[in-house]
C-alpha positions as CSV (number, residue, x, y, z in Angstrom):
1,X,-3.3,13.1,29.8
2,X,-6.7,11.5,30.5
3,X,-5.2,9.4,33.2
4,X,-3.8,12.5,34.8
5,X,-7.2,14.2,34.7
6,X,-8.8,11.2,36.3
7,X,-6.2,11.1,39.1
8,X,-6.8,14.8,39.8
9,X,-10.5,14.4,39.9
10,X,-10.2,11.4,42.3
11,X,-8.1,13.4,44.7
12,X,-10.6,16.2,44.6
13,X,-13.4,13.8,45.5
14,X,-11.5,12.7,48.6
15,X,-11.0,16.4,49.7
16,X,-14.7,17.3,49.4
17,X,-17.0,16.9,52.4
18,X,-20.3,17.7,50.6
19,X,-22.2,14.6,49.4
20,X,-23.5,16.5,46.3
21,X,-20.0,17.6,45.4
22,X,-18.7,14.0,45.8
23,X,-21.5,12.7,43.6
24,X,-20.8,15.3,40.8
25,X,-17.1,14.6,40.8
26,X,-17.7,10.8,40.9
27,X,-19.8,11.2,37.7
28,X,-17.0,13.2,36.2
29,X,-14.5,10.5,37.1
30,X,-16.7,7.8,35.5
31,X,-16.8,9.9,32.3
32,X,-13.1,10.4,32.3
33,X,-12.6,6.7,32.9
34,X,-14.8,5.9,30.0
35,X,-12.7,8.1,27.8
36,X,-9.5,6.3,28.9
37,X,-11.1,3.0,28.0
38,X,-12.1,4.4,24.5
39,X,-8.6,5.7,24.1
40,X,-7.2,2.2,24.5
41,X,-9.8,0.6,22.3
42,X,-9.2,1.8,18.7
43,X,-7.9,-0.2,15.7
44,X,-6.9,0.8,12.2
45,X,-8.1,-1.3,9.3
46,X,-6.1,-1.2,6.0
47,X,-7.1,-2.2,2.5
48,X,-4.7,-2.8,-0.4
49,X,-4.8,-2.4,-4.2
50,X,-3.2,-5.8,-4.9
51,X,-4.5,-9.3,-5.0
52,X,-3.1,-12.7,-4.1
53,X,-2.4,-14.9,-1.1
54,X,-2.1,-12.9,2.1
55,X,-3.3,-9.7,0.4
56,X,-6.5,-7.9,1.3
57,X,-7.3,-6.5,4.7
58,X,-4.9,-6.0,7.7
59,X,-5.4,-4.4,11.1
60,X,-3.3,-2.5,13.6
61,X,-3.7,-1.5,17.2
62,X,-3.9,2.3,17.8
63,X,-3.3,4.1,21.1
64,X,-5.1,7.4,20.9
65,X,-3.2,8.7,23.9
66,X,0.2,8.5,22.2
67,X,-0.7,8.1,18.6
68,X,1.2,4.8,18.5
69,X,0.2,2.6,15.5
70,X,1.0,-1.1,15.9
71,X,2.4,-3.5,13.4
72,X,-0.4,-4.6,11.0
73,X,-1.7,-8.2,11.1
74,X,-3.4,-10.0,8.2
75,X,-7.2,-10.2,8.6
76,X,-8.8,-11.4,5.4
77,X,-7.9,-12.1,1.8
78,X,-9.7,-9.9,-0.7
79,X,-9.0,-8.9,-4.3
80,X,-7.7,-5.4,-4.2
81,X,-10.0,-3.7,-1.6
82,X,-8.8,-0.3,-2.7
83,X,-11.4,2.0,-1.2
84,X,-13.8,0.9,1.5
85,X,-16.2,2.3,4.2
86,X,-17.6,1.2,7.5
87,X,-21.3,1.4,8.2
88,X,-24.0,0.5,10.7
89,X,-21.9,1.5,13.7
90,X,-18.9,-0.4,12.4
91,X,-20.8,-3.7,12.0
92,X,-20.7,-3.6,8.2
93,X,-17.9,-3.0,5.6
94,X,-18.4,-2.2,1.9
95,X,-15.5,-2.1,-0.5
96,X,-14.5,-1.6,-4.1
97,X,-12.5,-4.5,-5.4
98,X,-10.1,-3.4,-8.1
99,X,-10.9,-6.5,-10.1
100,X,-14.3,-5.1,-10.9
101,X,-16.5,-6.1,-8.0
102,X,-18.0,-4.6,-4.8
103,X,-18.2,-6.6,-1.7
104,X,-20.2,-6.5,1.6
105,X,-18.8,-7.8,4.9
106,X,-20.0,-8.3,8.4
107,X,-17.5,-7.0,10.9
108,X,-16.8,-8.8,14.1
109,X,-14.3,-8.6,16.9
110,X,-13.6,-4.9,16.2
111,X,-12.3,-5.5,12.7
112,X,-10.2,-8.6,13.5
113,X,-12.8,-10.8,11.7
114,X,-14.4,-10.0,8.4
115,X,-17.2,-12.3,7.1
116,X,-18.0,-12.0,3.4
117,X,-21.8,-11.5,2.9
118,X,-21.7,-11.3,-0.8
119,X,-20.0,-9.8,-3.9
120,X,-21.4,-8.4,-7.1
121,X,-19.9,-7.0,-10.4
122,X,-19.5,-3.3,-10.1
123,X,-20.5,-2.6,-13.7
124,X,-17.2,-1.4,-14.9
125,X,-13.4,-1.7,-14.5
126,X,-11.4,-0.6,-11.5
127,X,-14.2,0.7,-9.2
128,X,-12.6,3.6,-7.3
129,X,-15.2,4.9,-4.8
130,X,-18.0,3.5,-2.7
131,X,-20.6,5.3,-0.5
132,X,-24.0,4.9,1.1
133,X,-27.1,7.0,1.1
134,X,-28.0,8.7,4.5
135,X,-30.3,5.9,5.9
136,X,-27.7,3.3,4.8
137,X,-30.1,1.5,2.4
138,X,-28.5,2.1,-0.9
139,X,-24.9,1.7,-1.9
140,X,-23.3,3.7,-4.7
141,X,-20.1,3.0,-6.7
142,X,-18.0,5.0,-9.2
143,X,-16.2,2.8,-11.8
144,X,-13.0,4.6,-12.8
145,X,-12.1,2.6,-15.9
146,X,-15.7,2.0,-16.8
147,X,-16.5,5.7,-16.7
148,X,-19.9,4.9,-15.1
149,X,-21.8,5.0,-11.8
150,X,-24.2,2.5,-10.3
151,X,-26.4,1.9,-7.2
152,X,-27.8,-1.2,-5.4
153,X,-30.4,-1.7,-2.7
154,X,-29.0,-3.2,0.5
155,X,-30.8,-6.2,2.1
156,X,-31.8,-6.2,5.8
157,X,-28.7,-8.3,6.6
158,X,-26.4,-5.8,5.0
159,X,-25.7,-7.8,1.8
160,X,-25.9,-6.2,-1.6
161,X,-29.3,-6.7,-3.4
162,X,-30.7,-5.6,-6.7
163,X,-29.1,-3.0,-8.8
164,X,-31.3,0.1,-8.9
165,X,-29.3,2.5,-11.2
166,X,-26.6,2.5,-13.8
167,X,-25.4,5.6,-15.8
168,X,-22.7,5.6,-18.4
169,X,-20.7,8.8,-18.9
170,X,-19.5,9.5,-22.4
171,X,-16.9,11.8,-24.0
172,X,-13.2,12.6,-23.4
173,X,-11.0,15.5,-22.2
174,X,-8.1,17.5,-23.5
175,X,-5.3,15.4,-21.8
176,X,-4.3,12.7,-24.4
177,X,-3.1,10.3,-21.8
178,X,-5.4,10.8,-18.8
179,X,-8.7,11.8,-20.4
180,X,-9.2,9.4,-23.3
181,X,-12.7,8.6,-22.1
182,X,-14.9,9.1,-19.0
183,X,-13.3,8.2,-15.6
184,X,-15.8,8.3,-12.8
185,X,-13.8,8.9,-9.6
186,X,-16.1,9.6,-6.7
187,X,-19.8,9.5,-5.8
188,X,-21.7,10.9,-2.7
189,X,-25.2,11.7,-1.7
190,X,-26.1,15.2,-0.5
191,X,-27.0,15.8,3.2
192,X,-30.8,15.9,2.4
193,X,-30.5,12.5,0.6
194,X,-32.1,14.1,-2.5
195,X,-29.2,14.4,-4.9
196,X,-26.1,12.4,-5.8
197,X,-22.9,14.1,-6.9
198,X,-20.2,12.3,-8.9
199,X,-16.8,13.7,-10.1
200,X,-15.5,12.5,-13.5
201,X,-11.8,12.9,-14.1
202,X,-12.0,12.3,-17.8
203,X,-14.7,14.8,-18.5
204,X,-13.7,17.6,-16.1
205,X,-17.2,17.6,-14.7
206,X,-19.0,17.3,-11.4
207,X,-22.3,15.7,-12.3
208,X,-25.5,16.1,-10.2
209,X,-28.3,13.4,-10.3
210,X,-31.7,13.4,-8.6
211,X,-31.9,10.5,-6.2
212,X,-35.1,8.7,-5.5
213,X,-34.6,7.1,-2.1
214,X,-37.7,4.9,-2.4
215,X,-36.4,2.9,-5.4
216,X,-32.7,3.9,-5.5
217,X,-33.0,5.4,-9.0
218,X,-30.9,8.2,-10.4
219,X,-31.9,10.7,-13.1
220,X,-30.0,13.7,-14.5
221,X,-30.6,17.0,-12.7
222,X,-31.1,20.4,-14.4
223,X,-28.5,21.7,-14.4
224,X,-26.8,18.4,-15.0
225,X,-23.2,19.3,-14.1
226,X,-20.6,21.9,-13.2
227,X,-17.4,22.1,-15.1
228,X,-13.8,22.7,-14.1
229,X,-10.9,24.0,-16.3
230,X,-10.0,21.5,-19.1
231,X,-7.3,19.0,-18.1
232,X,-7.6,19.5,-14.4
233,X,-9.3,16.1,-13.8
234,X,-12.2,16.2,-11.2
235,X,-11.5,13.6,-8.5
236,X,-13.0,13.8,-5.0
237,X,-16.1,15.7,-3.9
238,X,-17.1,16.5,-0.3
239,X,-19.8,18.4,1.5
240,X,-19.1,20.8,4.4
241,X,-21.0,19.8,7.6
242,X,-23.3,22.8,7.1
243,X,-24.7,21.2,3.9
244,X,-24.3,24.4,1.9
245,X,-20.8,24.2,0.6
246,X,-19.2,21.7,-1.7
247,X,-15.4,21.2,-2.3
248,X,-14.0,19.3,-5.3
249,X,-10.3,18.5,-5.7
250,X,-8.8,18.1,-9.2
251,X,-6.1,15.4,-9.7
252,X,-4.0,16.8,-12.5
253,X,-4.8,20.4,-11.7
254,X,-3.9,20.0,-8.0
255,X,-6.6,22.5,-7.0
256,X,-9.6,22.7,-4.8
257,X,-12.7,24.2,-6.3
258,X,-15.3,25.6,-3.9
259,X,-19.0,25.8,-4.8
260,X,-22.1,27.1,-3.1
261,X,-24.7,24.3,-3.1
262,X,-28.4,25.1,-3.7
263,X,-30.2,22.5,-1.6
264,X,-33.5,23.1,-3.4
265,X,-32.4,22.8,-7.0
266,X,-29.2,20.9,-6.8
267,X,-27.2,23.6,-8.6
268,X,-23.5,24.4,-8.0
269,X,-22.1,28.0,-8.1
270,X,-18.4,28.3,-8.2
271,X,-16.9,30.6,-5.6
272,X,-13.1,30.0,-5.3
273,X,-10.2,28.0,-6.7
274,X,-7.1,27.4,-4.6
275,X,-3.9,25.5,-5.3
276,X,-3.1,22.4,-3.2
277,X,0.6,22.6,-3.9
278,X,3.2,24.1,-1.7
279,X,4.5,27.5,-3.0
280,X,8.0,26.2,-3.3
281,X,7.0,23.0,-5.2
282,X,7.9,22.9,-8.9
283,X,7.2,19.6,-10.7
284,X,4.4,17.2,-11.4
285,X,1.8,16.4,-8.8
286,X,-1.5,14.4,-8.5
287,X,-4.0,15.2,-5.8
288,X,-5.6,12.3,-4.1
289,X,-7.7,12.2,-0.9
290,X,-9.5,15.2,0.6
291,X,-11.5,15.5,3.9
292,X,-13.1,18.2,6.0
293,X,-12.8,18.1,9.8
294,X,-15.9,17.2,11.8
295,X,-16.3,20.8,13.1
296,X,-16.0,22.1,9.5
297,X,-13.1,24.5,10.3
298,X,-10.4,22.8,8.3
299,X,-9.9,20.9,5.0
300,X,-7.1,18.4,4.5
301,X,-5.8,17.4,1.0
302,X,-3.1,14.9,0.0
303,X,-0.6,15.5,-2.8
304,X,1.4,12.8,-4.7
305,X,4.6,14.3,-6.0
306,X,6.6,12.9,-8.8
307,X,9.8,13.4,-6.8
308,X,10.3,13.0,-3.1
309,X,7.7,12.5,-0.4
310,X,4.1,13.5,-0.9
311,X,2.5,16.1,1.4
312,X,-0.6,17.1,3.2
313,X,-2.1,20.5,2.6
314,X,-4.1,22.1,5.4
315,X,-6.7,24.8,4.8
316,X,-8.7,27.0,7.2
317,X,-12.4,27.3,6.3
318,X,-13.9,30.8,6.8
319,X,-17.0,30.3,8.9
320,X,-19.0,32.9,7.1
321,X,-18.0,32.6,3.5
322,X,-16.6,29.0,3.2
323,X,-13.5,30.4,1.5
324,X,-10.2,28.5,2.0
325,X,-6.9,29.9,3.3
326,X,-3.8,27.6,3.1
327,X,-2.1,27.3,6.5
328,X,0.3,24.3,6.3
329,X,2.1,21.9,4.0
330,X,3.7,18.9,5.7
331,X,5.4,15.8,4.3
332,X,3.6,12.5,4.7
333,X,6.7,10.4,5.5
334,X,6.5,8.5,2.3
335,X,5.7,8.4,-1.4
336,X,2.3,8.5,-3.1
337,X,-0.1,9.3,-0.3
338,X,-3.4,7.7,-1.4
339,X,-5.9,8.0,1.4
340,X,-6.2,9.0,5.0
341,X,-8.6,8.9,7.9
342,X,-9.3,10.9,11.0
343,X,-10.1,9.2,14.3
344,X,-13.4,9.7,16.2
345,X,-11.9,12.3,18.5
346,X,-10.6,14.5,15.7
347,X,-7.1,14.4,17.3
348,X,-5.3,11.9,15.0
349,X,-4.9,11.2,11.3
350,X,-3.4,8.2,9.6
351,X,-2.1,8.7,6.1
352,X,-1.2,5.7,3.8
353,X,1.8,6.1,1.5
354,X,1.2,3.5,-1.2
355,X,4.4,4.2,-3.0
356,X,6.6,3.4,0.0
357,X,4.5,0.8,1.7
358,X,4.0,2.7,5.0
359,X,1.6,4.7,7.0
360,X,2.2,7.9,9.0
361,X,0.3,9.1,12.0
362,X,-0.2,12.8,12.6
363,X,-1.5,14.6,15.7
364,X,-4.1,17.2,14.8
365,X,-4.2,20.5,16.7
366,X,-7.9,21.0,17.0
367,X,-7.5,24.7,17.6
368,X,-5.3,25.5,14.7
369,X,-5.9,22.5,12.4
370,X,-2.2,22.0,11.9
371,X,-0.5,18.6,11.8
372,X,2.5,17.2,13.6
373,X,4.0,13.8,12.7
374,X,3.7,11.3,15.6
375,X,6.6,8.9,15.5
376,X,8.2,7.3,12.4
377,X,6.2,5.7,9.6
378,X,4.9,2.2,10.2
379,X,5.4,-0.5,7.5
380,X,2.1,-1.5,5.8
381,X,2.2,-3.5,2.6
382,X,0.5,-1.9,-0.4
383,X,-1.8,0.4,1.7
384,X,-4.7,2.3,0.2
385,X,-7.6,3.1,2.5
386,X,-7.2,3.2,6.3
387,X,-10.2,3.3,8.6
388,X,-10.3,3.8,12.4
389,X,-12.4,1.1,14.0
390,X,-14.0,1.7,17.4
391,X,-15.4,-1.0,19.6
392,X,-18.8,-2.1,18.4
393,X,-21.5,-1.6,21.1
């Protein structure tokens, strides 16, 4: 489509006699040409949750004109890089290693080369989530098995420096199998870089901590947490782009809990609870990843069903109230969808199906938010997190 627009614009330039019109259209053509180049210059980087020879990171080509995902090629061996993020314009990568470490990498050749900067113990078993503060100077981790959270200062070269915070959660929940102790599952900083929120699956709580950006320390806020219904299992927390709304999904409860966020006090006021499950589904499900579109109009949430393929739930976000309305459920093309990512244009989504070793591409209708599968699933060994990688400038 971009090539067609470029061709039309070029023909228009030839027909125009005015110099100013030719200049304006020429600029338009250059812009469209740049978009075509960008469309051809995306990669998708995958992490795994297993360790061993030939296991770690792999990369695929991605054509954002057609949604075609290429066959993944091995990039670098790493011990279970389950959840990872890209930072510094794609020049740095930070990952949780399921073996109990976090690692920092320098990214080169658009993700085809990963250079390990350093690795440090995460402070607890099976770290499940990693994130940065807004300036990119502090890295946070949630240790699932350890039931704790921690923070480290980052050095100027992007490597991980001294640990600046460590907080151990204590207690248990009502589920005798899933909530025997604290299970910290996600951790993010608020848009103002003043508070840190962390969801604990074992305690059914969304904790709030005051964050000191100068020294990287964390201290309990007052109020210290918001609770969800017993046994639901708080999992992932996200902020709406407006910075005033917070959404939390619950793993065992398969619900999204919507809160109003008080930016001054760090308090959470519950507004709504919606099911992530399709109305016709009857069985056991575990919610996994959740994201909000860049324009804030839609929320996407993945479900792992005990029988059959998992699915993606799509919700419309009311622009005034933040309330959610379900608008679609669509199968992910495989079992146990873990994570997903949305490309920089907001037009494509890649979902990893860990249980069936594949990834499915979806086209996103930016007007309606609805998803359409683009082609057949692509084989990807043991996939967890996918990340779109644009050319580093």
